[in-house]
N, C-alpha and C positions, 0 to 999 in steps of 0.2 A: 607817304613815301620820306626817307631821312635824306637829309641834305647836309652838305658842307657848311660848319658854321662859320668859316672863314670867308667862302666865296659864294656860298648858296648852290653850288651845282648838285645834281643830283646823281653824277658819276661818284659813287661810294662801294667800295670793294672791302670786304670782310678780310683781314690778313692776318699772320701769326709774326712777331717781331723776335729775330734771333740776333742777341748781341755777343760780342768776341772783340775783347781789348776796346778800343776807342772807336769801333763801327759797328755797325748795325744792318741786317739784312730783313726785308719784306718778303715774307713766302704768302704767295695767294691761298686762300683755302675756302674761297665758296664764289659764285656768281655775283652780281650786282645786288645790294642789299635793300630790299624794301621797308622792312622794320627790324629792330634789333630783336635777338632772340632771348628769351627768359633763362637765366643763369645764375650761379653763383661764382662766376668767376670774370676778370676783366677781359672784355672785347675790344679789339683793334680794328679800327678803321682808316683807310687811307682815300684822299680824295683824289681821282684820277685826272683832275681838271688843273687843280694847283699843287696836289702834294702835302697838305696837311694831314695830319698824323693826329686823331681823335681816339682816347681810350674811355671806354663805355663800361660801365659796371653797375649791375643792378643785383641784390640779394633777395631771390625769392625762396621762401621756405614752405 
């Protein structure tokens, strides 16, 4: 199971990040994540315990 690198909580959700001017919005796009999906894009996670935002990128061809 994936955990937060800041507080080691297992309360991780995958989100999308929308930016506008000097602000950003996190939009939930899945349930609690067990493992990162394989893709060629940047995947964003937020910790529901401490609020830490983690960017995760893998390149599978």
